[in-house]
All heavy atoms as TSV, in Angstrom:
chain	resi	resn	atom	element	x	y	z
A	1	MET	N	N	-62.692	-18.080	54.476
A	1	MET	CA	C	-62.076	-17.265	53.425
A	1	MET	C	C	-63.020	-17.375	52.178
A	1	MET	O	O	-63.334	-18.495	51.793
A	1	MET	CB	C	-60.724	-17.782	53.136
A	1	MET	CG	C	-59.942	-16.859	52.078
A	1	MET	SD	S	-58.322	-17.490	51.595
A	1	MET	CE	C	-57.624	-18.028	53.137
A	2	CYS	N	N	-63.414	-16.356	51.607
A	2	CYS	CA	C	-64.206	-16.254	50.363
A	2	CYS	C	C	-63.406	-15.883	49.129
A	2	CYS	O	O	-62.862	-14.743	49.027
A	2	CYS	CB	C	-65.364	-15.174	50.506
A	2	CYS	SG	S	-66.498	-15.419	51.854
A	3	LEU	N	N	-63.244	-16.958	48.350
A	3	LEU	CA	C	-62.427	-16.724	47.082
A	3	LEU	C	C	-63.563	-16.823	45.926
A	3	LEU	O	O	-64.510	-17.490	46.083
A	3	LEU	CB	C	-61.457	-17.795	46.856
A	3	LEU	CG	C	-60.371	-17.766	48.010
A	3	LEU	CD1	C	-59.440	-18.894	47.776
A	3	LEU	CD2	C	-59.526	-16.518	47.999
A	4	SER	N	N	-63.201	-16.138	44.845
A	4	SER	CA	C	-64.226	-16.128	43.753
A	4	SER	C	C	-63.581	-16.479	42.454
A	4	SER	O	O	-62.441	-16.420	42.322
A	4	SER	CB	C	-64.877	-14.693	43.639
A	4	SER	OG	O	-65.644	-14.484	44.772
A	5	THR	N	N	-64.439	-16.941	41.522
A	5	THR	CA	C	-64.103	-17.037	40.083
A	5	THR	C	C	-64.586	-15.914	39.460
A	5	THR	O	O	-65.818	-15.603	39.553
A	5	THR	CB	C	-64.657	-18.370	39.622
A	5	THR	OG1	O	-64.000	-19.539	40.284
A	5	THR	CG2	C	-64.155	-18.534	38.012
A	6	VAL	N	N	-63.823	-15.253	38.507
A	6	VAL	CA	C	-64.332	-14.073	37.798
A	6	VAL	C	C	-64.448	-14.460	36.390
A	6	VAL	O	O	-63.539	-15.070	35.750
A	6	VAL	CB	C	-63.286	-12.845	37.926
A	6	VAL	CG1	C	-63.710	-11.712	37.184
A	6	VAL	CG2	C	-63.270	-12.557	39.470
A	7	TYR	N	N	-65.575	-14.021	35.795
A	7	TYR	CA	C	-65.949	-14.349	34.331
A	7	TYR	C	C	-65.949	-12.967	33.588
A	7	TYR	O	O	-66.448	-11.994	34.174
A	7	TYR	CB	C	-67.265	-14.938	34.375
A	7	TYR	CG	C	-67.356	-16.346	35.060
A	7	TYR	CD1	C	-67.666	-16.315	36.323
A	7	TYR	CD2	C	-67.105	-17.502	34.408
A	7	TYR	CE1	C	-67.696	-17.633	37.126
A	7	TYR	CE2	C	-67.185	-18.736	34.976
A	7	TYR	CZ	C	-67.503	-18.708	36.457
A	7	TYR	OH	O	-67.526	-19.901	37.070
A	8	LYS	N	N	-65.856	-13.028	32.337
A	8	LYS	CA	C	-65.885	-11.907	31.466
A	8	LYS	C	C	-67.143	-11.937	30.703
A	8	LYS	O	O	-67.456	-12.898	29.936
A	8	LYS	CB	C	-64.758	-11.827	30.455
A	8	LYS	CG	C	-64.572	-10.530	29.724
A	8	LYS	CD	C	-63.478	-10.549	28.627
A	8	LYS	CE	C	-62.158	-10.830	29.243
A	8	LYS	NZ	N	-61.081	-10.707	28.240
A	9	ASN	N	N	-68.161	-11.019	30.845
A	9	ASN	CA	C	-69.341	-10.759	30.196
A	9	ASN	C	C	-70.414	-11.616	30.524
A	9	ASN	O	O	-71.590	-11.293	30.529
A	9	ASN	CB	C	-69.118	-10.640	28.600
A	9	ASN	CG	C	-68.160	-9.564	28.240
A	9	ASN	OD1	O	-68.312	-8.463	28.866
A	9	ASN	ND2	N	-67.324	-9.666	27.393
A	10	LYS	N	N	-70.257	-12.945	30.859
A	10	LYS	CA	C	-71.302	-13.846	31.090
A	10	LYS	C	C	-70.683	-15.076	31.886
A	10	LYS	O	O	-69.571	-15.424	31.816
A	10	LYS	CB	C	-72.051	-14.380	29.845
A	10	LYS	CG	C	-71.231	-15.189	28.925
A	10	LYS	CD	C	-71.979	-15.638	27.773
A	10	LYS	CE	C	-71.154	-16.512	26.739
A	10	LYS	NZ	N	-71.916	-17.040	25.755
A	11	LEU	N	N	-71.636	-15.756	32.545
A	11	LEU	CA	C	-71.231	-16.874	33.387
A	11	LEU	C	C	-71.159	-18.249	32.572
A	11	LEU	O	O	-72.199	-18.699	32.323
A	11	LEU	CB	C	-72.236	-16.912	34.520
A	11	LEU	CG	C	-72.069	-18.111	35.588
A	11	LEU	CD1	C	-70.602	-17.879	36.389
A	11	LEU	CD2	C	-73.150	-18.194	36.563
A	12	SER	N	N	-70.019	-18.524	32.210
A	12	SER	CA	C	-69.869	-19.845	31.348
A	12	SER	C	C	-68.363	-20.232	31.545
A	12	SER	O	O	-67.522	-19.362	31.647
A	12	SER	CB	C	-70.362	-19.636	29.956
A	12	SER	OG	O	-69.411	-18.892	29.192
A	13	PRO	N	N	-68.202	-21.476	31.437
A	13	PRO	CA	C	-66.782	-22.091	31.623
A	13	PRO	C	C	-65.831	-21.590	30.711
A	13	PRO	O	O	-64.570	-21.197	31.069
A	13	PRO	CB	C	-66.882	-23.531	31.289
A	13	PRO	CG	C	-68.380	-23.850	31.599
A	13	PRO	CD	C	-69.182	-22.573	31.204
A	14	GLU	N	N	-66.127	-21.159	29.400
A	14	GLU	CA	C	-65.277	-20.557	28.466
A	14	GLU	C	C	-64.957	-19.059	28.689
A	14	GLU	O	O	-63.881	-18.524	28.099
A	14	GLU	CB	C	-65.600	-20.817	27.066
A	14	GLU	CG	C	-66.927	-20.158	26.698
A	14	GLU	CD	C	-68.081	-20.991	26.896
A	14	GLU	OE1	O	-68.033	-22.178	27.436
A	14	GLU	OE2	O	-69.356	-20.602	26.611
A	15	THR	N	N	-65.609	-18.494	29.666
A	15	THR	CA	C	-65.188	-16.988	29.899
A	15	THR	C	C	-64.563	-16.672	31.246
A	15	THR	O	O	-64.521	-15.556	31.623
A	15	THR	CB	C	-66.602	-16.246	29.814
A	15	THR	OG1	O	-67.421	-16.583	30.882
A	15	THR	CG2	C	-67.250	-16.273	28.435
A	16	VAL	N	N	-64.050	-17.773	31.802
A	16	VAL	CA	C	-63.331	-17.589	33.056
A	16	VAL	C	C	-62.006	-16.742	32.959
A	16	VAL	O	O	-61.235	-17.052	31.951
A	16	VAL	CB	C	-62.936	-18.983	33.733
A	16	VAL	CG1	C	-61.969	-18.849	34.879
A	16	VAL	CG2	C	-64.273	-19.789	34.091
A	17	VAL	N	N	-61.892	-15.677	33.655
A	17	VAL	CA	C	-60.742	-14.852	33.615
A	17	VAL	C	C	-59.760	-15.256	34.632
A	17	VAL	O	O	-58.549	-15.433	34.319
A	17	VAL	CB	C	-61.070	-13.359	33.857
A	17	VAL	CG1	C	-59.837	-12.488	33.898
A	17	VAL	CG2	C	-62.076	-12.893	32.825
A	18	MET	N	N	-60.166	-15.573	35.820
A	18	MET	CA	C	-59.317	-15.972	36.889
A	18	MET	C	C	-60.143	-16.538	38.017
A	18	MET	O	O	-61.183	-16.292	38.286
A	18	MET	CB	C	-58.570	-14.684	37.456
A	18	MET	CG	C	-57.554	-14.909	38.571
A	18	MET	SD	S	-56.811	-13.370	39.215
A	18	MET	CE	C	-55.387	-13.354	38.136
A	19	LYS	N	N	-59.409	-17.601	38.635
A	19	LYS	CA	C	-59.937	-18.342	39.760
A	19	LYS	C	C	-59.249	-18.023	40.951
A	19	LYS	O	O	-58.165	-17.373	41.031
A	19	LYS	CB	C	-59.744	-19.877	39.511
A	19	LYS	CG	C	-60.664	-20.387	38.393
A	19	LYS	CD	C	-60.552	-21.831	38.264
A	19	LYS	CE	C	-61.564	-22.252	37.135
A	19	LYS	NZ	N	-61.472	-23.789	37.003
A	20	ASN	N	N	-59.771	-18.364	42.218
A	20	ASN	CA	C	-59.195	-17.981	43.421
A	20	ASN	C	C	-58.891	-16.548	43.703
A	20	ASN	O	O	-57.844	-16.201	44.329
A	20	ASN	CB	C	-57.905	-18.858	43.629
A	20	ASN	CG	C	-58.295	-20.370	43.757
A	20	ASN	OD1	O	-59.179	-20.800	44.287
A	20	ASN	ND2	N	-57.464	-21.159	43.055
A	21	VAL	N	N	-59.808	-15.670	43.196
A	21	VAL	CA	C	-59.714	-14.222	43.317
A	21	VAL	C	C	-59.888	-13.812	44.810
A	21	VAL	O	O	-60.954	-14.235	45.346
A	21	VAL	CB	C	-60.548	-13.490	42.387
A	21	VAL	CG1	C	-60.493	-11.992	42.548
A	21	VAL	CG2	C	-60.108	-13.797	40.923
A	22	MET	N	N	-58.998	-13.147	45.364
A	22	MET	CA	C	-59.217	-12.659	46.727
A	22	MET	C	C	-59.485	-11.140	46.838
A	22	MET	O	O	-60.164	-10.796	47.827
A	22	MET	CB	C	-58.014	-13.001	47.636
A	22	MET	CG	C	-56.721	-12.227	47.258
A	22	MET	SD	S	-55.341	-12.698	48.309
A	22	MET	CE	C	-54.096	-11.653	47.734
A	23	THR	N	N	-59.149	-10.312	45.825
A	23	THR	CA	C	-59.484	-8.984	45.739
A	23	THR	C	C	-59.932	-8.520	44.384
A	23	THR	O	O	-59.344	-8.927	43.481
A	23	THR	CB	C	-58.326	-7.964	46.269
A	23	THR	OG1	O	-57.238	-8.094	45.373
A	23	THR	CG2	C	-57.926	-8.250	47.713
A	24	ILE	N	N	-60.805	-7.602	44.353
A	24	ILE	CA	C	-61.284	-7.022	43.185
A	24	ILE	C	C	-61.363	-5.426	43.477
A	24	ILE	O	O	-61.949	-4.951	44.385
A	24	ILE	CB	C	-62.755	-7.433	42.739
A	24	ILE	CG1	C	-62.834	-8.923	42.527
A	24	ILE	CG2	C	-63.280	-6.656	41.486
A	24	ILE	CD1	C	-64.137	-9.425	42.317
A	25	GLU	N	N	-60.585	-4.682	42.531
A	25	GLU	CA	C	-60.603	-3.220	42.721
A	25	GLU	C	C	-61.018	-2.608	41.345
A	25	GLU	O	O	-60.657	-3.191	40.356
A	25	GLU	CB	C	-59.165	-2.735	42.970
A	25	GLU	CG	C	-58.471	-3.128	44.202
A	25	GLU	CD	C	-57.066	-2.747	44.390
A	25	GLU	OE1	O	-56.899	-1.519	44.284
A	25	GLU	OE2	O	-56.137	-3.525	44.525
A	26	CYS	N	N	-61.818	-1.529	41.582
A	26	CYS	CA	C	-62.240	-0.808	40.364
A	26	CYS	C	C	-61.592	0.541	40.380
A	26	CYS	O	O	-61.683	1.418	41.288
A	26	CYS	CB	C	-63.746	-0.640	40.377
A	26	CYS	SG	S	-64.638	-2.180	40.314
A	27	ARG	N	N	-60.558	0.766	39.274
A	27	ARG	CA	C	-59.836	1.962	39.309
A	27	ARG	C	C	-59.627	2.492	37.914
A	27	ARG	O	O	-59.174	1.734	37.054
A	27	ARG	CB	C	-58.486	1.612	39.916
A	27	ARG	CG	C	-57.797	2.754	40.421
A	27	ARG	CD	C	-56.449	2.317	41.207
A	27	ARG	NE	N	-56.352	0.924	41.456
A	27	ARG	CZ	C	-55.197	0.334	41.500
A	27	ARG	NH1	N	-54.118	0.918	41.366
A	27	ARG	NH2	N	-55.182	-0.906	41.850
A	28	ASP	N	N	-59.954	3.731	37.612
A	28	ASP	CA	C	-59.695	4.381	36.420
A	28	ASP	C	C	-60.335	3.646	35.168
A	28	ASP	O	O	-59.602	3.517	34.114
A	28	ASP	CB	C	-58.217	4.639	36.183
A	28	ASP	CG	C	-57.638	5.486	37.341
A	28	ASP	OD1	O	-58.434	6.556	37.734
A	28	ASP	OD2	O	-56.516	5.371	37.762
A	29	GLY	N	N	-61.445	3.036	35.305
A	29	GLY	CA	C	-62.052	2.301	34.124
A	29	GLY	C	C	-61.583	0.797	34.039
A	29	GLY	O	O	-61.970	0.269	33.050
A	30	PHE	N	N	-60.797	0.342	34.992
A	30	PHE	CA	C	-60.239	-0.966	34.982
A	30	PHE	C	C	-60.774	-1.721	36.220
A	30	PHE	O	O	-60.874	-1.190	37.193
A	30	PHE	CB	C	-58.750	-1.086	34.928
A	30	PHE	CG	C	-58.168	-0.719	33.598
A	30	PHE	CD1	C	-57.950	0.691	33.311
A	30	PHE	CD2	C	-57.802	-1.641	32.673
A	30	PHE	CE1	C	-57.383	1.025	32.089
A	30	PHE	CE2	C	-57.353	-1.251	31.469
A	30	PHE	CZ	C	-57.083	0.121	31.139
A	31	VAL	N	N	-60.995	-3.094	36.017
A	31	VAL	CA	C	-61.178	-3.922	37.206
A	31	VAL	C	C	-59.937	-4.676	37.358
A	31	VAL	O	O	-59.484	-5.353	36.486
A	31	VAL	CB	C	-62.470	-4.922	36.876
A	31	VAL	CG1	C	-62.669	-5.762	38.068
A	31	VAL	CG2	C	-63.762	-4.003	36.563
A	32	ILE	N	N	-59.367	-4.550	38.517
A	32	ILE	CA	C	-58.066	-5.291	38.795
A	32	ILE	C	C	-58.374	-6.419	39.727
A	32	ILE	O	O	-58.828	-6.252	40.794
A	32	ILE	CB	C	-57.112	-4.247	39.470
A	32	ILE	CG1	C	-56.904	-3.067	38.341
A	32	ILE	CG2	C	-55.758	-5.013	39.803
A	32	ILE	CD1	C	-56.356	-1.920	39.029
A	33	LEU	N	N	-57.901	-7.588	39.336
A	33	LEU	CA	C	-58.176	-8.934	40.015
A	33	LEU	C	C	-56.864	-9.387	40.507
A	33	LEU	O	O	-55.821	-9.325	39.923
A	33	LEU	CB	C	-58.757	-9.959	39.069
A	33	LEU	CG	C	-59.858	-9.522	38.169
A	33	LEU	CD1	C	-60.265	-10.639	37.284
A	33	LEU	CD2	C	-61.172	-9.245	39.044
A	34	THR	N	N	-56.880	-9.744	41.758
A	34	THR	CA	C	-55.709	-10.459	42.443
A	34	THR	C	C	-56.022	-11.831	43.017
A	34	THR	O	O	-57.040	-11.921	43.751
A	34	THR	CB	C	-55.144	-9.491	43.532
A	34	THR	OG1	O	-54.911	-8.159	42.959
A	34	THR	CG2	C	-53.888	-10.060	44.120
A	35	ASP	N	N	-55.285	-12.837	42.692
A	35	ASP	CA	C	-55.567	-14.093	43.143
A	35	ASP	C	C	-54.711	-14.474	44.486
A	35	ASP	O	O	-53.924	-13.566	44.855
A	35	ASP	CB	C	-55.437	-15.191	42.122
A	35	ASP	CG	C	-54.028	-15.478	41.726
A	35	ASP	OD1	O	-53.081	-14.968	42.239
A	35	ASP	OD2	O	-53.778	-16.329	40.724
A	36	LEU	N	N	-54.839	-15.651	44.887
A	36	LEU	CA	C	-54.157	-15.991	46.144
A	36	LEU	C	C	-52.606	-15.902	46.006
A	36	LEU	O	O	-51.848	-15.796	46.947
A	36	LEU	CB	C	-54.461	-17.506	46.527
A	36	LEU	CG	C	-55.743	-17.614	47.384
A	36	LEU	CD1	C	-56.003	-18.977	47.620
A	36	LEU	CD2	C	-55.585	-16.917	48.732
A	37	MET	N	N	-52.048	-16.231	44.801
A	37	MET	CA	C	-50.601	-16.084	44.604
A	37	MET	C	C	-50.215	-14.740	44.218
A	37	MET	O	O	-49.032	-14.564	43.885
A	37	MET	CB	C	-50.381	-17.130	43.379
A	37	MET	CG	C	-50.702	-18.552	43.615
A	37	MET	SD	S	-50.021	-19.294	45.113
A	37	MET	CE	C	-48.382	-19.458	44.626
A	38	GLU	N	N	-51.064	-13.693	44.424
A	38	GLU	CA	C	-50.802	-12.352	44.226
A	38	GLU	C	C	-50.534	-11.960	42.676
A	38	GLU	O	O	-49.971	-11.012	42.430
A	38	GLU	CB	C	-49.831	-11.827	44.974
A	38	GLU	CG	C	-50.214	-11.860	46.480
A	38	GLU	CD	C	-49.332	-11.095	47.504
A	38	GLU	OE1	O	-48.542	-10.319	47.102
A	38	GLU	OE2	O	-49.422	-11.423	48.668
A	39	ARG	N	N	-51.027	-12.800	41.798
A	39	ARG	CA	C	-51.092	-12.579	40.360
A	39	ARG	C	C	-52.143	-11.623	40.046
A	39	ARG	O	O	-53.216	-11.689	40.719
A	39	ARG	CB	C	-51.198	-13.739	39.461
A	39	ARG	CG	C	-49.982	-14.745	39.658
A	39	ARG	CD	C	-50.369	-15.988	38.791
A	39	ARG	NE	N	-51.376	-16.760	39.553
A	39	ARG	CZ	C	-51.459	-18.040	39.645
A	39	ARG	NH1	N	-50.597	-18.894	39.101
A	39	ARG	NH2	N	-52.455	-18.634	40.218
A	40	GLN	N	N	-51.989	-10.678	39.090
A	40	GLN	CA	C	-52.975	-9.632	38.857
A	40	GLN	C	C	-53.322	-9.735	37.391
A	40	GLN	O	O	-52.493	-10.015	36.482
A	40	GLN	CB	C	-52.455	-8.247	39.192
A	40	GLN	CG	C	-52.416	-8.031	40.671
A	40	GLN	CD	C	-52.184	-6.539	40.952
A	40	GLN	OE1	O	-51.614	-5.798	40.312
A	40	GLN	NE2	N	-52.736	-6.128	42.124
A	41	VAL	N	N	-54.633	-9.400	37.136
A	41	VAL	CA	C	-55.246	-9.284	35.758
A	41	VAL	C	C	-55.981	-7.907	35.841
A	41	VAL	O	O	-56.803	-7.739	36.750
A	41	VAL	CB	C	-55.990	-10.485	35.411
A	41	VAL	CG1	C	-56.697	-10.129	34.065
A	41	VAL	CG2	C	-55.192	-11.803	35.271
A	42	ALA	N	N	-55.737	-7.119	34.813
A	42	ALA	CA	C	-56.530	-5.897	34.791
A	42	ALA	C	C	-57.344	-5.978	33.451
A	42	ALA	O	O	-56.941	-6.174	32.441
A	42	ALA	CB	C	-55.709	-4.619	34.657
A	43	ILE	N	N	-58.728	-5.747	33.553
A	43	ILE	CA	C	-59.625	-5.798	32.456
A	43	ILE	C	C	-60.316	-4.335	32.341
A	43	ILE	O	O	-60.738	-3.820	33.337
A	43	ILE	CB	C	-60.772	-6.842	32.783
A	43	ILE	CG1	C	-60.195	-8.214	32.968
A	43	ILE	CG2	C	-61.807	-6.745	31.567
A	43	ILE	CD1	C	-61.127	-9.182	33.440
A	44	GLU	N	N	-60.316	-3.807	31.175
A	44	GLU	CA	C	-60.948	-2.596	30.984
A	44	GLU	C	C	-62.368	-2.787	30.903
A	44	GLU	O	O	-62.847	-3.548	30.139
A	44	GLU	CB	C	-60.376	-1.878	29.679
A	44	GLU	CG	C	-60.990	-0.479	29.532
A	44	GLU	CD	C	-60.424	0.298	28.313
A	44	GLU	OE1	O	-59.682	-0.458	27.525
A	44	GLU	OE2	O	-60.651	1.450	28.196
A	45	GLY	N	N	-63.134	-2.203	31.994
A	45	GLY	CA	C	-64.559	-2.428	31.847
A	45	GLY	C	C	-65.131	-2.118	33.356
A	45	GLY	O	O	-64.548	-1.351	34.152
A	46	THR	N	N	-66.256	-2.754	33.733
A	46	THR	CA	C	-66.860	-2.369	34.881
A	46	THR	C	C	-67.280	-3.756	35.713
A	46	THR	O	O	-67.508	-4.759	34.988
A	46	THR	CB	C	-68.105	-1.567	34.809
A	46	THR	OG1	O	-68.962	-2.307	33.968
A	46	THR	CG2	C	-67.895	-0.174	34.252
A	47	LEU	N	N	-67.377	-3.761	36.933
A	47	LEU	CA	C	-67.902	-4.885	37.664
A	47	LEU	C	C	-69.349	-4.882	37.583
A	47	LEU	O	O	-70.155	-3.890	37.925
A	47	LEU	CB	C	-67.528	-4.830	39.133
A	47	LEU	CG	C	-67.898	-5.898	39.987
A	47	LEU	CD1	C	-67.293	-7.258	39.587
A	47	LEU	CD2	C	-67.669	-5.588	41.443
A	48	GLU	N	N	-69.929	-5.948	36.963
A	48	GLU	CA	C	-71.398	-6.031	36.793
A	48	GLU	C	C	-72.092	-6.704	37.950
A	48	GLU	O	O	-73.105	-6.257	38.247
A	48	GLU	CB	C	-71.627	-6.776	35.396
A	48	GLU	CG	C	-73.094	-6.902	35.102
A	48	GLU	CD	C	-73.235	-7.693	33.728
A	48	GLU	OE1	O	-72.872	-7.107	32.811
A	48	GLU	OE2	O	-73.906	-8.800	33.831
A	49	LYS	N	N	-71.463	-7.740	38.518
A	49	LYS	CA	C	-72.210	-8.523	39.490
A	49	LYS	C	C	-71.115	-9.250	40.203
A	49	LYS	O	O	-70.086	-9.735	39.732
A	49	LYS	CB	C	-73.099	-9.559	38.862
A	49	LYS	CG	C	-73.768	-10.437	39.818
A	49	LYS	CD	C	-74.585	-11.484	39.087
A	49	LYS	CE	C	-75.411	-12.399	40.039
A	49	LYS	NZ	N	-76.217	-13.350	39.427
A	50	ALA	N	N	-71.353	-9.237	41.516
A	50	ALA	CA	C	-70.552	-10.124	42.445
A	50	ALA	C	C	-71.519	-10.815	43.440
A	50	ALA	O	O	-72.203	-10.166	44.232
A	50	ALA	CB	C	-69.474	-9.293	43.324
A	51	ASN	N	N	-71.328	-12.161	43.516
A	51	ASN	CA	C	-72.064	-13.011	44.433
A	51	ASN	C	C	-71.096	-13.700	45.307
A	51	ASN	O	O	-70.575	-14.774	44.926
A	51	ASN	CB	C	-73.062	-13.913	43.714
A	51	ASN	CG	C	-73.911	-14.698	44.602
A	51	ASN	OD1	O	-73.433	-15.010	45.808
A	51	ASN	ND2	N	-75.095	-15.104	44.082
A	52	LEU	N	N	-70.854	-13.226	46.486
A	52	LEU	CA	C	-69.738	-13.888	47.289
A	52	LEU	C	C	-70.224	-15.066	48.007
A	52	LEU	O	O	-69.277	-15.900	48.375
A	52	LEU	CB	C	-69.336	-12.759	48.374
A	52	LEU	CG	C	-68.731	-11.425	47.740
A	52	LEU	CD1	C	-68.267	-10.435	48.750
A	52	LEU	CD2	C	-67.612	-11.775	46.730
A	53	VAL	N	N	-71.544	-15.299	48.131
A	53	VAL	CA	C	-71.866	-16.509	48.672
A	53	VAL	C	C	-71.683	-17.721	47.709
A	53	VAL	O	O	-71.159	-18.762	48.140
A	53	VAL	CB	C	-73.497	-16.477	48.960
A	53	VAL	CG1	C	-73.947	-17.873	49.357
A	53	VAL	CG2	C	-73.746	-15.559	50.050
A	54	ASP	N	N	-71.848	-17.468	46.424
A	54	ASP	CA	C	-71.596	-18.393	45.451
A	54	ASP	C	C	-70.138	-18.306	44.871
A	54	ASP	O	O	-69.758	-19.199	44.123
A	54	ASP	CB	C	-72.640	-18.343	44.132
A	54	ASP	CG	C	-73.999	-18.750	44.630
A	54	ASP	OD1	O	-74.184	-19.418	45.584
A	54	ASP	OD2	O	-74.898	-18.199	43.927
A	55	GLY	N	N	-69.448	-17.398	45.194
A	55	GLY	CA	C	-68.063	-17.222	44.826
A	55	GLY	C	C	-67.944	-16.924	43.322
A	55	GLY	O	O	-66.941	-17.314	42.594
A	56	ILE	N	N	-68.793	-15.922	42.836
A	56	ILE	CA	C	-68.713	-15.659	41.332
A	56	ILE	C	C	-68.611	-14.070	41.332
A	56	ILE	O	O	-69.249	-13.432	42.013
A	56	ILE	CB	C	-69.763	-16.242	40.388
A	56	ILE	CG1	C	-71.123	-15.684	40.871
A	56	ILE	CG2	C	-69.647	-17.662	40.412
A	56	ILE	CD1	C	-72.090	-15.744	39.792
A	57	ALA	N	N	-67.973	-13.573	40.260
A	57	ALA	CA	C	-68.115	-12.197	39.829
A	57	ALA	C	C	-68.111	-12.160	38.346
A	57	ALA	O	O	-67.396	-12.923	37.642
A	57	ALA	CB	C	-67.042	-11.379	40.475
A	58	ILE	N	N	-68.819	-11.147	37.737
A	58	ILE	CA	C	-68.790	-10.898	36.323
A	58	ILE	C	C	-68.356	-9.516	35.849
A	58	ILE	O	O	-68.883	-8.572	36.588
A	58	ILE	CB	C	-70.315	-11.247	35.807
A	58	ILE	CG1	C	-70.729	-12.634	35.995
A	58	ILE	CG2	C	-70.324	-10.900	34.328
A	58	ILE	CD1	C	-72.139	-12.872	35.682
A	59	VAL	N	N	-67.346	-9.383	35.061
A	59	VAL	CA	C	-66.892	-8.119	34.694
A	59	VAL	C	C	-67.352	-7.903	33.198
A	59	VAL	O	O	-67.258	-8.726	32.378
A	59	VAL	CB	C	-65.425	-8.155	34.640
A	59	VAL	CG1	C	-64.779	-6.893	34.221
A	59	VAL	CG2	C	-64.932	-8.301	36.083
A	60	ARG	N	N	-67.946	-6.720	32.940
A	60	ARG	CA	C	-68.408	-6.350	31.723
A	60	ARG	C	C	-67.290	-5.554	31.039
A	60	ARG	O	O	-66.818	-4.509	31.407
A	60	ARG	CB	C	-69.670	-5.451	31.778
A	60	ARG	CG	C	-70.191	-4.896	30.539
A	60	ARG	CD	C	-70.776	-5.977	29.651
A	60	ARG	NE	N	-71.821	-6.683	30.233
A	60	ARG	CZ	C	-72.429	-7.866	29.909
A	60	ARG	NH1	N	-71.887	-8.424	28.727
A	60	ARG	NH2	N	-73.275	-8.534	30.503
A	61	GLU	N	N	-66.704	-6.221	30.013
A	61	GLU	CA	C	-65.673	-5.681	29.247
A	61	GLU	C	C	-66.051	-4.465	28.466
A	61	GLU	O	O	-67.149	-4.399	27.735
A	61	GLU	CB	C	-65.070	-6.756	28.288
A	61	GLU	CG	C	-63.796	-6.367	27.635
A	61	GLU	CD	C	-63.236	-7.487	26.832
A	61	GLU	OE1	O	-63.987	-8.325	26.323
A	61	GLU	OE2	O	-62.036	-7.673	26.744
A	62	ALA	N	N	-65.242	-3.311	28.376
A	62	ALA	CA	C	-65.597	-2.177	27.741
A	62	ALA	C	C	-65.448	-2.218	26.282
A	62	ALA	O	O	-64.753	-3.196	25.756
A	62	ALA	CB	C	-64.677	-0.987	28.124
């Protein structure tokens, strides 16, 4: 199972948005994150980078 930690704008500990993310959807200008507990966070912006081997994703906030 590949789970990721999602960061806002840059990769640093203080910019973590959500851990254990299982799905990332891009819809209508929002990036919607869902974790293992099915909690969701929506960020207005775009998916800048996803590295599933390292388990990270970066969302560029609009």
